[in-house]
N, CA, C and O atoms as a GROMACS GRO file, in nm:
protein
  396
    1MET      N    1  -5.585   1.818  -1.850
    1MET     CA    2  -5.531   1.953  -1.831
    1MET      C    3  -5.436   1.950  -1.711
    1MET      O    4  -5.471   1.900  -1.604
    2THR      N    5  -5.318   2.004  -1.730
    2THR     CA    6  -5.219   2.017  -1.622
    2THR      C    7  -5.229   2.157  -1.566
    2THR      O    8  -5.203   2.255  -1.637
    3ASN      N    9  -5.266   2.167  -1.439
    3ASN     CA   10  -5.279   2.297  -1.373
    3ASN      C   11  -5.148   2.330  -1.303
    3ASN      O   12  -5.094   2.249  -1.227
    4ILE      N   13  -5.098   2.450  -1.330
    4ILE     CA   14  -4.971   2.496  -1.275
    4ILE      C   15  -4.994   2.627  -1.203
    4ILE      O   16  -5.046   2.722  -1.260
    5LEU      N   17  -4.954   2.632  -1.076
    5LEU     CA   18  -4.965   2.754  -0.997
    5LEU      C   19  -4.829   2.823  -0.995
    5LEU      O   20  -4.729   2.763  -0.955
    6ILE      N   21  -4.827   2.946  -1.038
    6ILE     CA   22  -4.706   3.029  -1.035
    6ILE      C   23  -4.715   3.116  -0.910
    6ILE      O   24  -4.808   3.194  -0.895
    7VAL      N   25  -4.618   3.102  -0.822
    7VAL     CA   26  -4.612   3.184  -0.702
    7VAL      C   27  -4.492   3.276  -0.717
    7VAL      O   28  -4.377   3.231  -0.709
    8CYS      N   29  -4.519   3.404  -0.740
    8CYS     CA   30  -4.414   3.500  -0.774
    8CYS      C   31  -4.464   3.639  -0.737
    8CYS      O   32  -4.572   3.679  -0.778
    9SER      N   33  -4.386   3.711  -0.660
    9SER     CA   34  -4.432   3.842  -0.615
    9SER      C   35  -4.410   3.952  -0.719
    9SER      O   36  -4.460   4.063  -0.702
   10ASN      N   37  -4.338   3.923  -0.825
   10ASN     CA   38  -4.314   4.020  -0.931
   10ASN      C   39  -4.419   4.000  -1.040
   10ASN      O   40  -4.411   3.905  -1.118
   11GLU      N   41  -4.516   4.089  -1.044
   11GLU     CA   42  -4.630   4.071  -1.135
   11GLU      C   43  -4.592   4.062  -1.283
   11GLU      O   44  -4.645   3.975  -1.352
   12PRO      N   45  -4.503   4.148  -1.335
   12PRO     CA   46  -4.467   4.134  -1.477
   12PRO      C   47  -4.399   4.001  -1.509
   12PRO      O   48  -4.424   3.941  -1.614
   13ILE      N   49  -4.313   3.954  -1.420
   13ILE     CA   50  -4.246   3.826  -1.442
   13ILE      C   51  -4.349   3.713  -1.436
   13ILE      O   52  -4.347   3.623  -1.520
   14ALA      N   53  -4.439   3.718  -1.338
   14ALA     CA   54  -4.542   3.614  -1.326
   14ALA      C   55  -4.630   3.611  -1.451
   14ALA      O   56  -4.666   3.503  -1.498
   15ALA      N   57  -4.663   3.727  -1.504
   15ALA     CA   58  -4.747   3.733  -1.625
   15ALA      C   59  -4.674   3.672  -1.745
   15ALA      O   60  -4.736   3.603  -1.826
   16THR      N   61  -4.545   3.697  -1.755
   16THR     CA   62  -4.466   3.639  -1.865
   16THR      C   63  -4.461   3.487  -1.853
   16THR      O   64  -4.478   3.416  -1.952
   17ILE      N   65  -4.436   3.438  -1.733
   17ILE     CA   66  -4.432   3.293  -1.710
   17ILE      C   67  -4.567   3.231  -1.745
   17ILE      O   68  -4.573   3.128  -1.812
   18ALA      N   69  -4.675   3.294  -1.701
   18ALA     CA   70  -4.810   3.243  -1.730
   18ALA      C   71  -4.836   3.239  -1.880
   18ALA      O   72  -4.892   3.142  -1.931
   19ARG      N   73  -4.795   3.342  -1.950
   19ARG     CA   74  -4.814   3.347  -2.096
   19ARG      C   75  -4.740   3.231  -2.163
   19ARG      O   76  -4.794   3.167  -2.253
   20LEU      N   77  -4.617   3.205  -2.120
   20LEU     CA   78  -4.540   3.095  -2.177
   20LEU      C   79  -4.603   2.959  -2.147
   20LEU      O   80  -4.608   2.872  -2.234
   21ILE      N   81  -4.650   2.942  -2.026
   21ILE     CA   82  -4.713   2.816  -1.987
   21ILE      C   83  -4.842   2.795  -2.066
   21ILE      O   84  -4.868   2.685  -2.115
   22ASN      N   85  -4.921   2.900  -2.078
   22ASN     CA   86  -5.050   2.887  -2.147
   22ASN      C   87  -5.036   2.864  -2.297
   22ASN      O   88  -5.134   2.828  -2.363
   23LYS      N   89  -4.916   2.885  -2.352
   23LYS     CA   90  -4.892   2.853  -2.492
   23LYS      C   91  -4.891   2.702  -2.516
   23LYS      O   92  -4.914   2.656  -2.627
   24MET      N   93  -4.863   2.627  -2.411
   24MET     CA   94  -4.851   2.482  -2.423
   24MET      C   95  -4.990   2.418  -2.419
   24MET      O   96  -5.073   2.452  -2.335
   25GLU      N   97  -5.011   2.326  -2.511
   25GLU     CA   98  -5.138   2.254  -2.515
   25GLU      C   99  -5.155   2.174  -2.387
   25GLU      O  100  -5.062   2.106  -2.343
   26ASP      N  101  -5.272   2.182  -2.327
   26ASP     CA  102  -5.308   2.109  -2.206
   26ASP      C  103  -5.240   2.159  -2.078
   26ASP      O  104  -5.245   2.091  -1.976
   27TRP      N  105  -5.177   2.276  -2.082
   27TRP     CA  106  -5.124   2.337  -1.960
   27TRP      C  107  -5.205   2.463  -1.932
   27TRP      O  108  -5.242   2.537  -2.023
   28HIS      N  109  -5.234   2.485  -1.804
   28HIS     CA  110  -5.307   2.606  -1.764
   28HIS      C  111  -5.238   2.668  -1.642
   28HIS      O  112  -5.217   2.601  -1.541
   29ALA      N  113  -5.204   2.794  -1.653
   29ALA     CA  114  -5.135   2.866  -1.546
   29ALA      C  115  -5.232   2.950  -1.465
   29ALA      O  116  -5.325   3.011  -1.519
   30THR      N  117  -5.208   2.952  -1.334
   30THR     CA  118  -5.276   3.042  -1.242
   30THR      C  119  -5.166   3.116  -1.168
   30THR      O  120  -5.066   3.056  -1.129
   31VAL      N  121  -5.183   3.246  -1.149
   31VAL     CA  122  -5.081   3.328  -1.084
   31VAL      C  123  -5.126   3.364  -0.942
   31VAL      O  124  -5.240   3.402  -0.919
   32ALA      N  125  -5.032   3.350  -0.848
   32ALA     CA  126  -5.050   3.398  -0.711
   32ALA      C  127  -4.933   3.492  -0.682
   32ALA      O  128  -4.817   3.452  -0.694
   33LEU      N  129  -4.963   3.614  -0.643
   33LEU     CA  130  -4.859   3.714  -0.620
   33LEU      C  131  -4.812   3.720  -0.475
   33LEU      O  132  -4.728   3.802  -0.440
   34SER      N  133  -4.867   3.632  -0.391
   34SER     CA  134  -4.826   3.628  -0.251
   34SER      C  135  -4.848   3.487  -0.196
   34SER      O  136  -4.917   3.405  -0.256
   35LEU      N  137  -4.789   3.461  -0.082
   35LEU     CA  138  -4.807   3.332  -0.015
   35LEU      C  139  -4.954   3.309   0.018
   35LEU      O  140  -5.006   3.200  -0.006
   36ASN      N  141  -5.020   3.409   0.072
   36ASN     CA  142  -5.161   3.394   0.108
   36ASN      C  143  -5.248   3.364  -0.014
   36ASN      O  144  -5.337   3.280  -0.008
   37GLU      N  145  -5.222   3.433  -0.124
   37GLU     CA  146  -5.298   3.409  -0.246
   37GLU      C  147  -5.272   3.266  -0.297
   37GLU      O  148  -5.364   3.200  -0.346
   38ALA      N  149  -5.149   3.220  -0.285
   38ALA     CA  150  -5.116   3.083  -0.327
   38ALA      C  151  -5.193   2.982  -0.244
   38ALA      O  152  -5.248   2.886  -0.298
   39MET      N  153  -5.197   3.001  -0.113
   39MET     CA  154  -5.267   2.907  -0.026
   39MET      C  155  -5.417   2.908  -0.055
   39MET      O  156  -5.480   2.802  -0.054
   40GLU      N  157  -5.475   3.023  -0.082
   40GLU     CA  158  -5.617   3.032  -0.118
   40GLU      C  159  -5.645   2.957  -0.248
   40GLU      O  160  -5.745   2.887  -0.260
   41ASN      N  161  -5.556   2.973  -0.346
   41ASN     CA  162  -5.573   2.903  -0.473
   41ASN      C  163  -5.570   2.751  -0.454
   41ASN      O  164  -5.642   2.678  -0.522
   42CYS      N  165  -5.486   2.704  -0.362
   42CYS     CA  166  -5.475   2.560  -0.338
   42CYS      C  167  -5.601   2.502  -0.274
   42CYS      O  168  -5.628   2.383  -0.289
   43TYR      N  169  -5.676   2.584  -0.203
   43TYR     CA  170  -5.806   2.538  -0.151
   43TYR      C  171  -5.906   2.519  -0.266
   43TYR      O  172  -5.988   2.427  -0.264
   44ALA      N  173  -5.898   2.607  -0.365
   44ALA     CA  174  -5.998   2.612  -0.470
   44ALA      C  175  -5.972   2.512  -0.584
   44ALA      O  176  -6.066   2.470  -0.651
   45LYS      N  177  -5.846   2.475  -0.606
   45LYS     CA  178  -5.813   2.394  -0.723
   45LYS      C  179  -5.693   2.306  -0.692
   45LYS      O  180  -5.607   2.342  -0.611
   46ALA      N  181  -5.687   2.192  -0.757
   46ALA     CA  182  -5.571   2.104  -0.746
   46ALA      C  183  -5.469   2.143  -0.852
   46ALA      O  184  -5.504   2.165  -0.968
   47PHE      N  185  -5.344   2.152  -0.813
   47PHE     CA  186  -5.235   2.187  -0.904
   47PHE      C  187  -5.135   2.073  -0.908
   47PHE      O  188  -5.094   2.021  -0.804
   48GLU      N  189  -5.098   2.034  -1.028
   48GLU     CA  190  -4.996   1.930  -1.043
   48GLU      C  191  -4.857   1.984  -1.011
   48GLU      O  192  -4.773   1.915  -0.954
   49VAL      N  193  -4.835   2.110  -1.049
   49VAL     CA  194  -4.705   2.174  -1.028
   49VAL      C  195  -4.726   2.310  -0.963
   49VAL      O  196  -4.813   2.387  -1.002
   50ILE      N  197  -4.643   2.337  -0.863
   50ILE     CA  198  -4.638   2.470  -0.800
   50ILE      C  199  -4.500   2.525  -0.836
   50ILE      O  200  -4.398   2.470  -0.794
   51LEU      N  201  -4.497   2.633  -0.912
   51LEU     CA  202  -4.373   2.692  -0.960
   51LEU      C  203  -4.340   2.813  -0.873
   51LEU      O  204  -4.416   2.910  -0.869
   52ILE      N  205  -4.228   2.806  -0.804
   52ILE     CA  206  -4.186   2.915  -0.715
   52ILE      C  207  -4.095   3.010  -0.792
   52ILE      O  208  -3.989   2.971  -0.841
   53GLY      N  209  -4.138   3.134  -0.803
   53GLY     CA  210  -4.063   3.235  -0.877
   53GLY      C  211  -3.999   3.338  -0.786
   53GLY      O  212  -3.987   3.317  -0.665
   54SER      N  213  -3.958   3.447  -0.844
   54SER     CA  214  -3.886   3.551  -0.771
   54SER      C  215  -3.972   3.615  -0.662
   54SER      O  216  -4.094   3.625  -0.674
   55GLY      N  217  -3.903   3.657  -0.557
   55GLY     CA  218  -3.968   3.727  -0.448
   55GLY      C  219  -4.030   3.638  -0.342
   55GLY      O  220  -4.085   3.688  -0.244
   56ILE      N  221  -4.021   3.507  -0.358
   56ILE     CA  222  -4.075   3.413  -0.259
   56ILE      C  223  -3.957   3.357  -0.180
   56ILE      O  224  -3.866   3.297  -0.238
   57THR      N  225  -3.958   3.378  -0.050
   57THR     CA  226  -3.847   3.336   0.034
   57THR      C  227  -3.856   3.187   0.068
   57THR      O  228  -3.961   3.125   0.052
   58GLN      N  229  -3.745   3.132   0.114
   58GLN     CA  230  -3.745   2.991   0.154
   58GLN      C  231  -3.843   2.965   0.268
   58GLN      O  232  -3.914   2.865   0.264
   59PRO      N  233  -3.850   3.052   0.370
   59PRO     CA  234  -3.951   3.030   0.474
   59PRO      C  235  -4.094   3.031   0.420
   59PRO      O  236  -4.178   2.954   0.467
   60GLN      N  237  -4.123   3.118   0.323
   60GLN     CA  238  -4.256   3.120   0.262
   60GLN      C  239  -4.282   2.990   0.186
   60GLN      O  240  -4.392   2.935   0.192
   61GLU      N  241  -4.182   2.944   0.113
   61GLU     CA  242  -4.196   2.818   0.040
   61GLU      C  243  -4.222   2.703   0.137
   61GLU      O  244  -4.304   2.615   0.110
   62ASP      N  245  -4.152   2.704   0.251
   62ASP     CA  246  -4.171   2.599   0.351
   62ASP      C  247  -4.314   2.601   0.407
   62ASP      O  248  -4.374   2.495   0.427
   63VAL      N  249  -4.367   2.720   0.431
   63VAL     CA  250  -4.505   2.732   0.479
   63VAL      C  251  -4.602   2.678   0.375
   63VAL      O  252  -4.697   2.608   0.409
   64LEU      N  253  -4.578   2.708   0.249
   64LEU     CA  254  -4.664   2.659   0.141
   64LEU      C  255  -4.659   2.506   0.134
   64LEU      O  256  -4.762   2.441   0.115
   65LYS      N  257  -4.541   2.449   0.147
   65LYS     CA  258  -4.527   2.303   0.145
   65LYS      C  259  -4.604   2.238   0.260
   65LYS      O  260  -4.669   2.135   0.240
   66LEU      N  261  -4.597   2.297   0.378
   66LEU     CA  262  -4.674   2.245   0.492
   66LEU      C  263  -4.823   2.254   0.465
   66LEU      O  264  -4.899   2.162   0.498
   67HIS      N  265  -4.866   2.363   0.405
   67HIS     CA  266  -5.006   2.383   0.369
   67HIS      C  267  -5.052   2.274   0.272
   67HIS      O  268  -5.160   2.218   0.286
   68LEU      N  269  -4.968   2.245   0.173
   68LEU     CA  270  -5.000   2.141   0.075
   68LEU      C  271  -5.008   2.004   0.141
   68LEU      O  272  -5.094   1.923   0.106
   69GLU      N  273  -4.921   1.977   0.236
   69GLU     CA  274  -4.926   1.850   0.310
   69GLU      C  275  -5.058   1.838   0.386
   69GLU      O  276  -5.120   1.732   0.384
   70LYS      N  277  -5.099   1.944   0.452
   70LYS     CA  278  -5.226   1.943   0.527
   70LYS      C  279  -5.345   1.919   0.435
   70LYS      O  280  -5.442   1.854   0.473
   71LEU      N  281  -5.336   1.973   0.313
   71LEU     CA  282  -5.444   1.954   0.216
   71LEU      C  283  -5.436   1.817   0.148
   71LEU      O  284  -5.526   1.778   0.074
   72LYS      N  285  -5.327   1.745   0.174
   72LYS     CA  286  -5.300   1.617   0.107
   72LYS      C  287  -5.298   1.637  -0.045
   72LYS      O  288  -5.346   1.554  -0.122
   73ALA      N  289  -5.240   1.748  -0.084
   73ALA     CA  290  -5.230   1.782  -0.226
   73ALA      C  291  -5.121   1.698  -0.292
   73ALA      O  292  -5.016   1.674  -0.233
   74ASN      N  293  -5.147   1.656  -0.413
   74ASN     CA  294  -5.050   1.580  -0.490
   74ASN      C  295  -4.979   1.675  -0.586
   74ASN      O  296  -4.984   1.658  -0.708
   75SER      N  297  -4.912   1.775  -0.529
   75SER     CA  298  -4.845   1.878  -0.608
   75SER      C  299  -4.694   1.865  -0.593
   75SER      O  300  -4.644   1.830  -0.486
   76THR      N  301  -4.624   1.892  -0.701
   76THR     CA  302  -4.478   1.898  -0.696
   76THR      C  303  -4.438   2.043  -0.696
   76THR      O  304  -4.478   2.120  -0.783
   77VAL      N  305  -4.357   2.082  -0.597
   77VAL     CA  306  -4.309   2.219  -0.586
   77VAL      C  307  -4.171   2.227  -0.650
   77VAL      O  308  -4.083   2.147  -0.620
   78VAL      N  309  -4.155   2.323  -0.740
   78VAL     CA  310  -4.028   2.340  -0.811
   78VAL      C  311  -3.994   2.489  -0.819
   78VAL      O  312  -4.083   2.572  -0.838
   79LYS      N  313  -3.866   2.520  -0.804
   79LYS     CA  314  -3.823   2.659  -0.817
   79LYS      C  315  -3.795   2.690  -0.964
   79LYS      O  316  -3.739   2.609  -1.038
   80HIS      N  317  -3.837   2.810  -1.004
   80HIS     CA  318  -3.806   2.858  -1.139
   80HIS      C  319  -3.692   2.958  -1.125
   80HIS      O  320  -3.702   3.057  -1.053
   81TYR      N  321  -3.584   2.931  -1.197
   81TYR     CA  322  -3.465   3.014  -1.185
   81TYR      C  323  -3.451   3.116  -1.296
   81TYR      O  324  -3.352   3.189  -1.300
   82GLY      N  325  -3.546   3.123  -1.386
   82GLY     CA  326  -3.536   3.216  -1.497
   82GLY      C  327  -3.459   3.152  -1.611
   82GLY      O  328  -3.437   3.031  -1.610
   83GLY      N  329  -3.418   3.230  -1.707
   83GLY     CA  330  -3.336   3.177  -1.814
   83GLY      C  331  -3.410   3.144  -1.941
   83GLY      O  332  -3.353   3.083  -2.031
   84GLY      N  333  -3.534   3.182  -1.952
   84GLY     CA  334  -3.607   3.163  -2.077
   84GLY      C  335  -3.701   3.045  -2.075
   84GLY      O  336  -3.707   2.968  -1.980
   85SER      N  337  -3.774   3.034  -2.186
   85SER     CA  338  -3.880   2.934  -2.193
   85SER      C  339  -3.827   2.791  -2.193
   85SER      O  340  -3.893   2.702  -2.140
   86GLY      N  341  -3.709   2.768  -2.251
   86GLY     CA  342  -3.654   2.632  -2.253
   86GLY      C  343  -3.632   2.578  -2.113
   86GLY      O  344  -3.670   2.464  -2.084
   87LEU      N  345  -3.572   2.658  -2.026
   87LEU     CA  346  -3.551   2.616  -1.888
   87LEU      C  347  -3.684   2.602  -1.815
   87LEU      O  348  -3.702   2.507  -1.739
   88LEU      N  349  -3.774   2.694  -1.836
   88LEU     CA  350  -3.906   2.688  -1.773
   88LEU      C  351  -3.976   2.557  -1.807
   88LEU      O  352  -4.025   2.487  -1.718
   89TYR      N  353  -3.980   2.523  -1.936
   89TYR     CA  354  -4.047   2.400  -1.977
   89TYR      C  355  -3.975   2.278  -1.921
   89TYR      O  356  -4.039   2.181  -1.882
   90ALA      N  357  -3.842   2.282  -1.917
   90ALA     CA  358  -3.765   2.169  -1.861
   90ALA      C  359  -3.797   2.151  -1.713
   90ALA      O  360  -3.811   2.038  -1.667
   91GLU      N  361  -3.808   2.261  -1.639
   91GLU     CA  362  -3.841   2.253  -1.496
   91GLU      C  363  -3.978   2.188  -1.477
   91GLU      O  364  -3.996   2.104  -1.388
   92ILE      N  365  -4.074   2.227  -1.558
   92ILE     CA  366  -4.210   2.173  -1.546
   92ILE      C  367  -4.214   2.027  -1.588
   92ILE      O  368  -4.274   1.945  -1.519
   93TYR      N  369  -4.152   1.994  -1.701
   93TYR     CA  370  -4.150   1.854  -1.745
   93TYR      C  371  -4.083   1.765  -1.641
   93TYR      O  372  -4.129   1.653  -1.617
   94GLN      N  373  -3.976   1.813  -1.578
   94GLN     CA  374  -3.910   1.736  -1.474
   94GLN      C  375  -4.002   1.717  -1.354
   94GLN      O  376  -4.010   1.607  -1.298
   95ALA      N  377  -4.070   1.823  -1.314
   95ALA     CA  378  -4.163   1.813  -1.201
   95ALA      C  379  -4.274   1.712  -1.230
   95ALA      O  380  -4.313   1.635  -1.143
   96LEU      N  381  -4.324   1.712  -1.352
   96LEU     CA  382  -4.429   1.617  -1.390
   96LEU      C  383  -4.375   1.475  -1.393
   96LEU      O  384  -4.446   1.381  -1.358
   97ALA      N  385  -4.251   1.458  -1.436
   97ALA     CA  386  -4.190   1.325  -1.440
   97ALA      C  387  -4.166   1.272  -1.299
   97ALA      O  388  -4.168   1.150  -1.278
   98ASP      N  389  -4.145   1.360  -1.203
   98ASP     CA  390  -4.118   1.320  -1.065
   98ASP      C  391  -4.244   1.279  -0.989
   98ASP      O  392  -4.234   1.227  -0.878
   99LYS      N  393  -4.361   1.301  -1.046
   99LYS     CA  394  -4.487   1.269  -0.979
   99LYS      C  395  -4.506   1.121  -0.966
   99LYS      O  396  -4.606   1.076  -0.912
   0.00000   0.00000   0.00000
């Protein structure tokens, strides 16, 4: 199972991304609507991919990356730029290939 954390402050967008991810066999999405929620999720579970969505600033992303380093997490952080399911899946497949 590939665990993917979606960090996105826009709840409807995050829900749509999660629905698309969960359609894929062996992928499981978890949603975090804030930086703090994302960091709490990283304590509880290992994520192969951390998908950064809308509403998350570069400084927040940097804090999350530092948090992951401290946890010695083997996660790849990737930005999601929107554009539909094809781009979303390509972003995730690329992140998994970069591991």
